N, C-alpha and C positions, 0 to 999 in steps of 0.2 A: 512448444517454446523454449527457448534457452534464455537463463538469467544468469549474468556474471556479477558477483559481488565484490567490490574492492574494498577493504576494510583494515585497520589497523588493530582492531580488535576482534579476531575471527571468532573467539569463544562464544562471544555474546550471540552469534547467530546459529553455531551448529546444532545445539538442540532444539530449539524452535523449529527449525526448518525440517526437523525430522519428527513433527506431529502433526496429528490431525489432519486438516484439509491439504496441507501442503504436501504431507507425507503421500496422502492418496494420490495427488497429481503425480508425484515422482514415482510411486509405484507402478501407476496406470501408463508410464511413459508421456505422459501429457505436457510435462516439463522437466528440464534438465537444469539444476542450479549448481553452480560452482561457485566457491568462495576462494578469494584471492588475498592471501595476506600481504598486506603492504610492505612489510618489513622483508619480504623475499624479492623485493625490486630495489632494493637498497645497495649502495656500492662501498659503504663504509663498514668498518668491522664492528662498530656500535648498533649497525642497523637502524641508523636514524630516520625517522618519519617526520618529524616537527622541527620547528627552530622559533627564535622570537621574531615578531614582526617587525620590519622596517619602520622607522618613524616612532618606534616605542610604543607604549602602552602595555596594558595587562594580557594575559593570555599567550597560548601558542599557535602557530599556524602549520598546516600540514605543507609539507614541502611539494614543490611541483615535479621534481626528477623521479621520484617513485610512481608518482600516480600515472604520469605521461608515459614512463617505461610499461606499467601494467597495461593501460589502454592499447599501447602500441602492440603487445604480444597478442592481447584478447582479438584485437582486431584483424590480427594476420591469422588466427585460429579459424576464423568464421568464412563462410560463403556467402551469407544473407546480406542484402542491400538493404534490408528492412530492420535497421538496427537503431533504437533509440539510447541516448546517453542521459542519463538521471542522475542528480545529486540531492541527498537529503540537506536541506539548510532551512533555517528560520526566514531567509529572504525570498523564497521560493513562493510561486503560485501555489494558493492554498489546494491541497488534494480533495478531490470530490469523487463521488460514484461515476459520475460523467467521465471525469479523467481515468478512472479505474477501467471503464469499458474501453475507452480510446485503446490504453495500454495494454489490455488483454486481446488487441487483433495484432499487435506486434509480434514478428517473429523472434526478436532478438532483445533483450533488455540488458544495459549495462548499468548498474548503480554503484555510484561513487557513495559511500558512506562518510559523510561529513563529520567533522570532530573539532573540538577546541573552536578557534574562531573561524574555522573553515579552512578551506583549500587555497593556495597561492591564485590570486585572480587571474595570473596568466594561462590559466587551465583553458579558459573560454576561447583562446588564442588558436589551440591546437586540436579540439573536438568540440562538437556542437551540443554542448552540455545544457540541460533545461534543469533549472532549480524546481524543486518541490518541496513544500512544506505541509506538514499534517496538522498544523494548527497554530493559533496565536501564543504559542508558550515555548519554553526552552527545556530541551533535554539534555542530559549529559552525554548521551550517544546518538550519534546519526543511525547507528546501527538497528534503534529500537525502531526508528521511524521506516527504516527500509523493510522491516519485519512487516509493518503494517501496510506498506504498499503492495508486498508480494502476497500476504494473505488477500488482501481485497483483488488483486488481479488473478493469482491462480483460480480462485473457487469460479471466476468466470469462464474458466476455459472448458470448452465443450467435454463432457466425459468424466470431468472431476467429481462433480456432484451428480449423484444420482438423478435427482429431479432439478434440471436446471431451471425450471420455472420459479422454483424457490429462490434462487438467486436473483433473477430477473425481476421479482417482484417485492425485493426488499425495500426497506425505507430509502428515501433519495431517489428511487428510480424514476420517479414522476413528480418530484418535488413534495410529495407527501410522505409524513411518517408512517410506520406500518401500524396496522390494526392490533389490539389486544388478543392474545391467543389464550386457549384454554385446554386441556387434557384431562384424562381420568383422574380421580373419580370425578362425577358430576357433582358430588357434594362433599364439602369438607368443611367441619366445625360451623356448620349453619351457612356456608358462604355456596351458592349454586353457579353452576355454568348458565350463562343467558339462555332462556328460551328457544331464541331464534336460531342458535347454533346446534341446537338438538331437532329442529324442525324438520330436516331434511330438503328444505326448500332452497335451493341453490340460488335462486334469483334475489330471494329475501335476505339470504346470508350475505351475498355479495353487496348488496345496497347497505345493509348494516354494517358491513366492514369499512366501505367508503364513507359512511357518514362519521364513524370513529376515526377514521383517519384523518379528516378534514377537521374534525373537532380537537382532536390531540395537537395537529400541526397549527392549527390557529393559536392554540393555547400556548404551546411551548416553542415554536419557530414560526412567529409571524413574518420574518423575512421570507421563508420557503412557501408559507402560505399565499404570500403575495406573487410571488413568480408562478406558483400553481395557477392562480386565478387570470395572471396575464398571459399564460402561455395560448 
């Protein structure tokens, strides 16, 4: 997979993209990630990427020219027809594990990091940009949201995680939250690991985990539990 990030604040992205699972994906040549500084695509001496909104009101808006120039250049560099254009914005469809799986099957992702009041609305007239939100809250940086998307997607790429079943059985994979997990020592300050997990009976362990998943989901996310029962 190739991922291109367009951002006015590249420093926010650089270090996180060179750590943990994302670093593994890059090292194993499963993903190639490029960061494009929006200021490199400006044409004025001040390298201006934002301006006041027409019609007045508070805040600033990312200018259309540098964003489209960046997209034009990135588009010319690739030969894939399987490209998806994403913009991180609170106006977008809420990101989910299902969406992460779909994105992990794409050859090329271009992610525009929203900022301020967003990007000049005319962006949608030039490229088929899909808006994505990571939740019903506001961040000061669309770059942080972009990191969330990338982390969720890269870990699903074949060969990135040693045990891919671990990724495919995480919370939300089937509308249920994950079960509790325990590791050594068996006893800590009077608290013991449940006997069933020490039994070696894989069928009983699987049944116990499913029971716990249902119980936790019903208590904490009744909306997901309803989806689980209706599927």
